[in-house]
N, C-alpha and C positions, 0 to 999 in steps of 0.2 A: 342181333342183326346190327351192323354198323350203320351210322347215320352220317349224312353229308350236311355240314353247316358252313356257310360261306359268309355270314354276317353276324357279328356279336358286338356287345358293348362290354368293354373291359374297364373295371374300376381299379385303377392302379394307385398305390400310395407308397411313396418312398419311406424308408426307415427314419426314425427320429434320431437326431444327433445327441450324443452324450453331453452332459453338463461339464463345464470346467471345474477345477478344484481350486479353492482358496486355502493355501497352506503356507506356513512359515518354517523354514529349515531350523531345526533345533539339534544341537549336539553339545557335548561337554565343552565348556569354555566359549561356546557360541550360542547363547540362548536366543539371539535374534540374528540368524544367519541369512536373512533375506527370503523373499518369496520363492517357493518351489512347487507351486501347484501345477499339475499337468493339464493338458488340453483334453477335452472330450473327443471321442471318436466320431467320425462322420457316419451318417445313416446309409444303409445300403440302397442302391438304385434298383428300379424295376426295368429290366432290359429285354427288348424283343430281339430274338435271334432267328434268322432264316435257316431252316433245316429241310433238306431235300427229302427226308424220310417222313415228313409231316405233310399231309394232303388235305386236311380239313381243319376247321376252327372248333371242332367238337369239344375239346377240353375246356375251352373258355365258356362254352354254353353251360356246362355243369359247374364250373368253378370260375365265376366272373370276377372275383375279388383277388387281388394280388398285392402283397405288402413286402417290402424289403426289410432286412434285419436292422434292429436298432443299434446305435453306437453305444459303447460303454463309457461310463463316467471317468474323468481323469482322477488321479490320486496324487498324494504328496511325493516328495523326492523326485519330481519331474517325470512321473510315470503317466504317460498318455493313455487314454482309453482306446480299446480296440475298435476298429471300424466295423460297422454292421455288414453282414454278408449280403452281396447283391443277389437278386432273384432273377434268373434268366428264364424267359418263357420262349419256347420254340413255336415258330409260326411257319406256315407254308410259303414257298416261293411265290411272289406276286401279291403279297398282302399290302393293302393300302391302309394307312392309318389316318383317320380323320377326327375332327372334333364333332360334337353332337350337332353342330350347325351345318355340317357338311364341308367344312374347310379342310383341304388336304394338308396334312403335316408331313408325311413321307410316303414314298412308294418303294417298298422293300423288295428288291429283285437281286438274286444272286446268293449262292451258298455262303453262309457265315455273315451276311449283312446284319448290322446291329443298330438299334435305335433305343435311346433311353426314353422309356415311356413316362417314368416319374422319377425325379431326382431325389436322392436322400438328403435329409437336412444336415446342415453344417454342425460340427461339434463346437461347443462353446470354448472360448479361450480360458486357460487358467490364469491365476494372478501373476505367474512368472512371465507370461507373454504380454501382460498388460502393464508391466513395470516400465517406467520412463524416468527422465530427469525430474519432471514435475511430480510424479507419483511413484516414488521408489519402492514402496511396500503396499501395493493395493490390498485392501481387505475384502475384496470381492472377486468373483469370477463371472463369466458370461454363461448363460443357459444355452443348451443345445436347441437348434431349430427343429420344428416339426418337419416331416418330409412333405414333398410336393404331392398333391392329390389331384388326379385328373380322371375324367370319364372320357374314354376314347372309343371310337367306333372302328372296329377292324373289319375290313371287307376284302374278301379273296377274289382276285382276278387271275384266273389261270394263265400260266405262261405257255401258250400254244401257238404254233405256226400257221395252222389251217383251222378255220372255223366252219362247221357245218350248220346250216340253218335250213329250216323247212317246216312244212305242216306236220301235225301229228301223224304217225304211222307212215311217213314218207320213206323210211328205210335208213335213217341216219345211224341208229344204233347197229343195224345189220352191217352197214358199210364199215364202221369202225371195227366191228368184230372180225370181218374178213380181211381187213388191211393190217390189223395189229393183233397183239396178244390180249387186248382188253376183252372182257366178257360181260358186257352190259345185259340187262334184262331185256328180252325181246318177246313181244306178243303182238296179236293182231287187233288190239283195241287202242283207241286214242289215249295219249298221255301215259303210255307205258313207262316212258322215261320221266322220272320225277326229279332227277339231279343230273348235273352235267357229267359227261363221260370224257375221259382223256386216254388216248392211245398213242404209242410210239410206232412210227412207220419208217421202213427202210426202202429207199429207192436208189439202187446202185451204191454210191459212196455217200449219199445224202441221207441223213437221219433227221426226221422232224416229227413234231407232235401234232395230233389232230384232236380237236375238241368239238363236241356237239352240245346243244342246249335243248331243253324240252321244247316241243313244237310251238311255233308261232301261229296265231290265228288272227283273223281280222278283229281289230279293236284291242290288240295287245298293248298298244301305247296308252290305252285308258284303263289298263289293269286286267283285261280279260285273259284267261288262260294262265300259263306258267312261264312262257318264253321271256317276257320282259324282265322278270325277276332275275334271270340268269344270263342276259345279254352281256353283262359285264365280263363274262368269261371269254368273250371273243374280241374284246377291245384291243388286245395286243397282237392279234393275228395278222399275218402277212397277206393272206388271201381269204376271201369268204366264198364258200361253195354252196350254191343253192341245190339242195337235193329234192328233186321233183318226182312225185308219184305219177307215172304215166298210165297206171291201170286202176285209178280210183273209180269207185262206183257212185260217187256223188255227182248228180247231174249238173250242178251249177259250177263245177270246177273243171279247169283245163290247165295245162302247163303254163300258158302265157298269163292267164289271170292269177295263177299262184305266184309267179315271179313278180308281177306288178304289186300284189298284196304284200309280199315279203319286203320288197324295196320300199314301199310306203311306210311300213312299220319300222324298218331300220332307219329311215330318214327322220322319223319322229322321236327316235331314241337319242338322248343327250348323254354322252359319256362323261364321267366325272374327271377323267384324266385329260380331257380337252382334245382328244383325237376323234375326228369325224369318221364314222364307219362308211359314209358315202364315198370317201376317197380311196377305199381299199380296192384292189383288183378283185374281179368277180370270175367265177367259173360256174357252169351249169352241168349238173349230173342228172340225166334222164334215166330214172331207175325203173326196174321191173320189166325190162324188155324180154325176159324169158316168157312172159305172157303175150300171146299173139296180139291182143288189143293194145297192150302197152308198147310193143314194138311198132305197131302201126301209128300210134299217136306220136311216138318219139320221132319217127321219120317225117311225120306231117309238120311238126313245129320246128324241126332242126334248122331249116333254111331261114325262118323268120328270126330265130334267136341269133344266128350268125350275122344277119344283117345289122343287129344291134351291137355287133362287136364283141359278143360273149363267146368264149371258148365252150364248146358243147361236147359232152362225152356221154355216150349211150352205154349203160352198164346193167348188169344183173348180179345182185349179191347172192342169188340162189345158184346160178350156173357159173358165176365169176367171170362172165364175159365182159371184156372192156376194162377190167380192173387194172391190168398192167399199164396200159396207156395212161389211165387216170393217175396212177401212182407216180409215174415219172413226170407227168405234167405238173402235178403238185410240187414235186421236188424241185423242178426247174424254176417255178415261181418263187419258192422259198429261197433258193440259192441267189436269184436276182435281188430279192429283198435284202438278204444278208449282205450282199456285195455293195448295195447302195448305202447300207448302214453298217460299216465295218466295225465301228466302236460298239462293244458289247454293252447292253443296257446295265446300268448300275443304279444304286439307290438314289432316288430323287428326294432331297430334303428341301422343304420350302424355307428360305431364310428371309427374315424381315429385319434388316438393319435399322438401328435407331437414327433419327435425323441428327445432323451435325449440331444444331442449336437446341437439342432436346435436353432438358434438365433431369435430375434424378428424382424430382418430386414435383407435385402440384399442390396448390393451396386453393380451396374453394369454400365459399360460405356454407355453413351447415343449415340445410332447409328445415330441420326439425328443432334446432336450438337457436333462438334469436341472439344475434351477436356472436355466435360460435363459428368455428372453422373446422374443416376436415383436411388433413394432410395425407396425400396419397403418394406412394412411391415404394419401390422394392427396398431401397436402403433404409429409409426411416422406419418402415413397417418391420423389417427384419431386426433392426436394432431394438425396437420395442419388445419383440418376442424374446430377444436374448437377455433382457434385463430382469433381474430379480428385484422387485419393488419393495421387498422387506429390508433392503440395505440402502441407507441414504447415500452412501458413497457410490454405489452402483447407479442410483438415480442421477447423481451429479455428473457421473461419467456420460450417461445418456444425454443430459442437457448440453454438455460440451460438444458431443458429436453432432447433435442437431444444429447447434449454433455454427459450427465450422461448415456444415453443409449449406447454411444460408436459410434455414427454416425460420429462425427467429427474426431475421431481417425482413424476410418476405411477409411474415405475419404483421409486423409493424407497418410496413408500407401499405398493406391492405386495410389498415385501420383497426387492427386488433387492440383492445383495451386490456390493461392488466386485470387479471381475474376472469377473463372470458374463457369459455370452454373450448378446448382444442382436442380433437379426436385424431389419433394415429393408430390405425389398425383396430384392435379391440379395446384400446385404452383411451380414456378421456381425462385430460389434465386441466387444471386451472392455470392459465398462462401467466407467468411473471417474468418479464425480461431480465436477463442476468448479464448479458454481454454489453460492452460499451456501445456497440451499434444499436442494439435493441433498446437500451435505456435512452440514448440520445434521440432516437426517433420518436419516443413517447413523451419527451419533455415538453411541458407547456410553454416555458420561457427559454429562449435560446441562450446557451451558455451555462445553464444550471445543470448540475449533476447531483441527484439525490444521494449518491454514495459518498459525497464530500461532507455530508452533514453528520457522519459518524464521529462521536467524540473520541473514540479510541484510535482514530487514524492519525499517524504521525506524518510530519511534513518531510519534504525531501532533505532539508537542512539537518533535521534530527536524524534521519537515516545515515547521512554522511558523517555526522559526529559519532554515531555508534560504531561505524566501520573503522574510523580513525582510532577510537579507543581500543577496539579489539586488536588492532595491529600494533598498538603501543606507540603510535606516532605522537600522541598527545595525551596528557592526563585529563581527567574529567574536570577538575577545578580550573586548570589552565585554559581549557577550551571554553569554559563558561565565561572566563574573564574576557576572552576575545569577543 
């Protein structure tokens, strides 16, 4: 027996990027032909794709973990690693993607709509890509990044034009069954419908969809019954139709009180997409007029409902009386709604641009380490993950990148002392300033530079003399006499 699932938690993980390769080209008469290590391949993304043939999130209920393919490692002779295969997951039309805190990331509407749920990691650069004028033959390569890991909540909100609401056993499922080809379960006991039903209805040249939810009861907004759990499926509807049982045997119920109760529960419902259900057009269907008591009750309350400005339709799903008028009235409201919004709904992705003055990192004191600091930011944390700390040249390259970004200067301004613990990502370092800016800011006496105390450092005049000797402009002894 098939199951209907409209809310799941997806654990998505992008594939890992392949490592770069550190290689030197070798061939006959060219033992050192330069670096030729290839780049690692990027990891595969986890992508959500809207498919009109999928109507439930059941697959994610049984398989909540999804991982993209890993990228391959680069090789010598400039051979780059293959990229990891992306993993495409099919979701129903109308799926809303949220964080675990309820923050909406995207609203997926329309066949073929795509969203990257988890991005694959970048492949590491090989030493050929790292070569520069200052570093002509790097003896290291960058590691591949791990893929992005995200826990996402997928919530299905059916894309329907007409939403049916009403008490249990009011006849909503019967109404969908006679208006469309849908065949929901129908019985004479409350809460026969346990999942939302969706049917396609044709009224002349207008084709629209009708959805119902399990019956609402008083106190649904506090969690009673089943209706509140499925009200999300009528958030997109153009019109809401109250289906009223005019032949109920419950002594404390009548059509007017039923409508007031339904309106009260709808008003207490807060849609996650920000659209208020109270603003939607309303229609009232007085059902079961094939029963004499039901017809009498419908005629008794019809005038009062019309005074409220509500369109009223007296129908019988058993004898099909009044269904044609109801169908065309629904189609007219749907046409008017579509004409007022001619632009077809598309994917709504929430963008959060960075501020103009926002930096790529932040530095803050480490509460667990006295005198220590924590550096946070996508770029420095990514660079640390890409570094192989078993290679001193790779560590030096990381230090140069962090210095160019301004991390060292910021640490010095915040009072960092040489040797203090600095944490970036999962790594903790003993900070030693290496750039002129960092050393100058940690000097105790202005104008002193510890690097000038090295005995092996030559002066500018000595460097000029060496260059003149190499060019043959002057002999060593002649220049010494000068």
